[in-house]
C-alpha positions as CSV (number, residue, x, y, z in Angstrom):
1,M,-30.0,-36.7,32.0
2,S,-33.6,-36.0,31.1
3,G,-34.6,-32.3,31.0
4,S,-31.1,-31.0,31.2
5,G,-31.3,-29.1,27.9
6,D,-35.1,-28.4,27.9
7,A,-36.1,-24.7,27.7
8,R,-39.2,-25.5,29.9
9,F,-36.9,-25.9,32.9
10,A,-34.9,-23.1,34.7
11,R,-31.3,-23.8,35.8
12,L,-30.1,-22.5,39.1
13,R,-26.3,-22.3,38.7
14,G,-23.8,-21.8,41.5
15,A,-26.5,-21.5,44.1
16,R,-25.3,-21.3,47.7
17,R,-28.9,-20.9,49.1
18,I,-32.2,-21.0,47.4
19,W,-35.3,-19.2,48.6
20,A,-38.5,-21.0,47.6
21,V,-41.7,-19.0,47.8
22,A,-45.0,-20.9,48.1
23,A,-48.3,-20.3,46.3
24,I,-49.3,-16.6,46.7
25,H,-52.8,-16.5,45.3
26,G,-53.1,-12.7,44.9
27,E,-52.0,-11.8,48.4
28,A,-49.9,-8.8,47.4
29,E,-49.6,-7.3,50.9
30,R,-48.3,-10.6,52.4
31,L,-45.9,-10.9,49.4
32,S,-44.5,-7.4,50.0
33,R,-43.9,-8.1,53.7
34,L,-42.2,-11.4,52.8
35,H,-40.0,-9.7,50.2
36,D,-38.8,-7.2,52.8
37,R,-37.8,-10.0,55.1
38,I,-36.1,-11.9,52.4
39,A,-34.3,-8.8,51.2
40,Q,-32.8,-8.4,54.7
41,R,-31.3,-11.9,54.5
42,F,-30.5,-12.1,50.7
43,E,-26.8,-12.6,50.2
44,G,-24.3,-13.3,47.4
45,G,-24.9,-16.8,45.9
46,D,-28.6,-16.8,46.9
47,R,-31.2,-17.6,44.3
48,I,-35.0,-17.3,44.5
49,V,-37.7,-19.5,43.0
50,Y,-41.4,-18.7,43.0
51,L,-43.4,-22.0,42.9
52,G,-46.4,-20.8,41.0
53,N,-50.0,-19.7,41.7
54,Y,-49.4,-16.0,41.8
55,L,-52.9,-15.5,40.4
56,G,-56.4,-16.5,41.6
57,R,-58.4,-16.4,44.9
58,G,-56.9,-13.3,46.6
59,S,-58.2,-9.8,45.9
60,R,-55.0,-8.2,44.6
61,V,-53.9,-10.3,41.6
62,A,-52.5,-7.4,39.5
63,A,-50.7,-5.9,42.5
64,T,-49.1,-9.3,43.1
65,I,-47.6,-9.4,39.6
66,D,-46.3,-5.9,40.1
67,E,-44.7,-6.9,43.4
68,L,-43.0,-9.9,41.8
69,L,-41.6,-7.7,39.0
70,D,-40.4,-5.1,41.5
71,F,-38.5,-7.6,43.7
72,R,-36.9,-9.2,40.6
73,R,-35.6,-5.7,39.8
74,R,-34.3,-5.4,43.3
75,V,-32.4,-8.7,43.0
76,L,-31.0,-7.9,39.6
77,A,-29.8,-4.4,40.9
78,R,-27.6,-6.1,43.5
79,P,-23.8,-6.4,42.7
80,R,-23.3,-9.3,40.3
81,G,-27.0,-9.8,40.0
82,Y,-28.2,-11.9,37.0
83,A,-31.5,-12.7,35.4
84,C,-31.0,-16.4,36.2
85,D,-30.9,-15.7,39.9
86,V,-34.7,-15.5,39.8
87,A,-37.0,-18.2,38.5
88,F,-40.8,-18.1,38.1
89,L,-42.6,-21.4,37.8
90,R,-46.0,-21.9,36.1
91,G,-48.6,-22.8,38.6
92,A,-52.1,-24.3,38.1
93,Q,-53.6,-20.8,38.2
94,E,-51.3,-19.5,35.5
95,E,-51.9,-22.6,33.3
96,M,-55.6,-22.1,33.8
97,W,-55.3,-18.4,32.9
98,Q,-53.6,-19.2,29.6
99,K,-56.3,-21.8,28.8
100,L,-59.0,-19.2,29.6
101,L,-57.5,-16.7,27.1
102,Q,-58.0,-19.4,24.4
103,L,-61.4,-20.5,25.6
104,Q,-63.0,-19.8,22.2
105,F,-61.3,-22.9,21.0
106,A,-62.9,-25.2,23.6
107,S,-65.7,-27.5,22.5
108,N,-67.6,-26.8,25.7
109,P,-66.4,-23.3,26.9
110,G,-69.2,-22.9,29.4
111,E,-68.4,-26.1,31.3
112,V,-64.6,-25.3,31.2
113,L,-65.3,-21.8,32.6
114,D,-67.5,-23.2,35.3
115,W,-64.7,-25.5,36.4
116,M,-62.2,-22.7,36.3
117,V,-64.4,-20.6,38.6
118,R,-64.6,-23.4,41.1
119,E,-60.7,-23.5,41.0
120,G,-60.5,-19.8,41.8
121,V,-60.0,-18.0,38.4
122,E,-62.6,-15.3,39.1
123,A,-60.2,-13.0,41.0
124,T,-57.9,-13.1,37.9
125,V,-60.7,-12.3,35.5
126,Q,-61.7,-9.3,37.7
127,A,-58.1,-8.1,38.0
128,Y,-58.0,-7.7,34.2
129,G,-61.3,-5.9,34.0
130,G,-63.5,-8.9,33.1
131,E,-66.9,-10.0,34.3
132,L,-67.8,-13.7,34.6
133,R,-71.4,-13.1,33.7
134,Q,-70.2,-11.8,30.3
135,G,-67.9,-14.7,29.9
136,F,-70.8,-17.2,30.5
137,A,-73.0,-15.2,28.2
138,A,-70.3,-15.3,25.5
139,S,-69.9,-19.1,25.9
140,R,-73.5,-19.5,25.0
141,D,-73.4,-17.0,22.1
142,G,-70.6,-18.7,20.2
143,P,-66.9,-18.5,19.4
144,R,-67.0,-15.0,17.9
145,T,-68.4,-13.4,21.1
146,M,-66.1,-15.5,23.2
147,T,-63.1,-14.3,21.2
148,R,-64.1,-10.7,21.9
149,W,-64.3,-11.4,25.6
150,T,-61.0,-13.2,25.9
151,S,-59.3,-10.6,23.6
152,A,-60.4,-7.8,26.0
153,L,-58.8,-9.7,28.9
154,R,-55.6,-10.2,26.9
155,D,-55.5,-6.6,26.0
156,A,-55.9,-5.5,29.6
157,M,-53.0,-7.9,30.6
158,N,-50.8,-6.5,27.7
159,V,-51.4,-2.9,28.9
160,A,-50.2,-3.7,32.5
161,P,-46.4,-3.0,32.4
162,G,-44.4,-6.2,32.5
163,H,-47.3,-8.6,33.1
164,T,-47.3,-10.3,29.7
165,A,-43.4,-10.5,29.7
166,L,-43.5,-12.2,33.1
167,F,-46.0,-14.8,32.0
168,A,-43.8,-15.5,29.0
169,T,-40.9,-16.4,31.3
170,L,-42.7,-19.0,33.4
171,R,-41.0,-22.4,33.5
172,H,-42.5,-25.8,34.3
173,A,-39.8,-26.6,36.9
174,A,-36.4,-25.4,38.1
175,M,-33.3,-27.4,39.0
176,T,-29.9,-26.9,40.4
177,E,-27.1,-27.6,38.0
178,D,-25.9,-30.6,40.0
179,R,-29.5,-32.0,39.8
180,Q,-29.6,-32.3,43.6
181,L,-32.8,-30.3,43.8
182,L,-35.9,-30.0,41.7
183,F,-38.5,-27.3,42.3
184,V,-42.1,-27.9,41.0
185,H,-45.5,-26.3,41.5
186,A,-47.6,-29.1,42.9
187,G,-46.1,-32.5,42.2
188,V,-44.6,-35.1,39.9
189,D,-45.6,-38.5,38.5
190,A,-42.8,-40.8,39.7
191,S,-43.6,-43.3,36.9
192,R,-42.6,-40.8,34.2
193,S,-39.3,-38.9,33.5
194,L,-39.0,-35.2,34.1
195,A,-39.4,-34.4,30.4
196,A,-42.6,-36.5,30.2
197,Q,-44.5,-34.9,33.2
198,N,-46.8,-32.7,31.1
199,D,-49.8,-31.7,33.3
200,A,-48.5,-33.7,36.3
201,F,-46.8,-30.6,37.5
202,W,-50.2,-28.9,38.1
203,W,-52.8,-31.6,38.3
204,G,-51.0,-34.8,39.3
205,E,-52.9,-36.9,41.9
206,R,-49.8,-38.4,43.5
207,D,-48.5,-36.7,46.6
208,I,-44.7,-36.1,46.3
209,L,-44.4,-36.5,50.1
210,D,-45.0,-40.2,49.3
211,L,-41.8,-40.5,47.3
212,T,-39.8,-43.5,48.5
213,A,-36.8,-42.9,46.2
214,R,-35.0,-40.3,44.2
215,F,-37.2,-38.9,41.4
216,D,-35.3,-39.1,38.1
217,G,-32.0,-38.8,39.9
218,F,-32.9,-35.7,41.9
219,G,-32.0,-35.8,45.6
220,R,-35.1,-33.8,46.7
221,V,-38.2,-32.4,45.1
222,I,-39.6,-29.2,46.5
223,R,-43.2,-28.1,45.8
224,G,-45.1,-24.9,46.6
225,F,-48.8,-25.8,46.4
226,D,-50.5,-28.3,48.7
227,R,-54.3,-28.7,48.6
228,Q,-54.2,-29.6,52.3
229,Q,-52.2,-26.4,53.3
230,R,-50.0,-28.3,55.7
231,G,-47.2,-25.7,55.9
232,L,-43.7,-26.9,55.9
233,V,-43.4,-30.7,55.6
234,E,-40.1,-32.4,55.1
235,R,-39.5,-36.0,53.9
236,E,-36.4,-37.7,52.8
237,F,-37.0,-37.2,49.1
238,A,-39.5,-34.3,49.1
239,V,-40.3,-31.0,50.8
240,S,-43.7,-29.2,50.7
241,I,-44.1,-25.5,51.5
242,D,-47.7,-24.1,51.5
243,G,-49.4,-22.4,54.5
244,G,-52.5,-21.6,52.5
245,A,-52.1,-18.0,51.3
246,G,-55.2,-16.9,49.6
247,R,-57.2,-19.5,51.5
248,G,-57.0,-18.1,55.0
249,G,-53.4,-19.0,55.8
250,P,-50.0,-17.4,55.8
251,L,-47.6,-17.0,52.8
252,L,-44.4,-19.1,53.3
253,A,-40.9,-19.0,52.0
254,A,-38.1,-21.3,52.9
255,A,-34.3,-20.9,52.5
256,M,-32.6,-24.1,51.6
257,D,-29.0,-25.2,51.3
258,S,-27.6,-27.0,48.2
259,N,-28.8,-30.4,49.5
260,G,-32.4,-29.3,50.2
261,A,-32.1,-28.9,54.0
262,V,-34.4,-26.1,55.2
263,L,-32.3,-23.4,56.9
264,E,-35.0,-20.9,57.7
265,L,-38.7,-20.6,57.3
266,L,-40.4,-17.2,56.9
267,D,-44.1,-16.4,56.9
268,A,-46.2,-13.3,56.3
């Protein structure tokens, strides 16, 4: 069973219901309201999976990370609460942020930074005290100046309580122990096994809603980022949850049973 022993993947053991939270994009206020609604419904045997893109686009990126950390503490404080009850996936924005912090190693840092800006990284740079004009200037000046710029961003992230630790826990995907459900950020490449997906989780061009059979043995694949922001869309082998938070739409979360049927949809 591919991926069953891989540390890149979170395991959701003994889950009765699973709450899947779509891309947040720095919408801290929406996330706080959504958390309050989930908290009213959260019961024993429930698990929660955040499907990536906590960073970028929205204006309160740092506050979003603080809110994620706070709700994790609330879940763990419940009777019989365990760390494995909460899973954080790496989204495209988080992958991009990690690449940005190593931008001094890129052969064309200015072009990479320009692409990242088009994809929404500016809000994250600002959240950690950076200025893009300095980044572009550093990209022209050379690796040493670029290293100073990225190091300042990293230092600011390290100072924020819990932020670096949360980024270190991000997983590429999450699965139920019976392999009925697979949770991903944006998609999968059906022609490759789970263990061989690599960047397909973030940048894959194939829409999981087009799946016509089980992917790698999983009954259903659930994703949290949809470039078309179509809200909740259910297919036989896939579910998409993204209302467009950070892009003018609501933040969504869905509660699912162990077979991937959507029991309740919340928005904020």
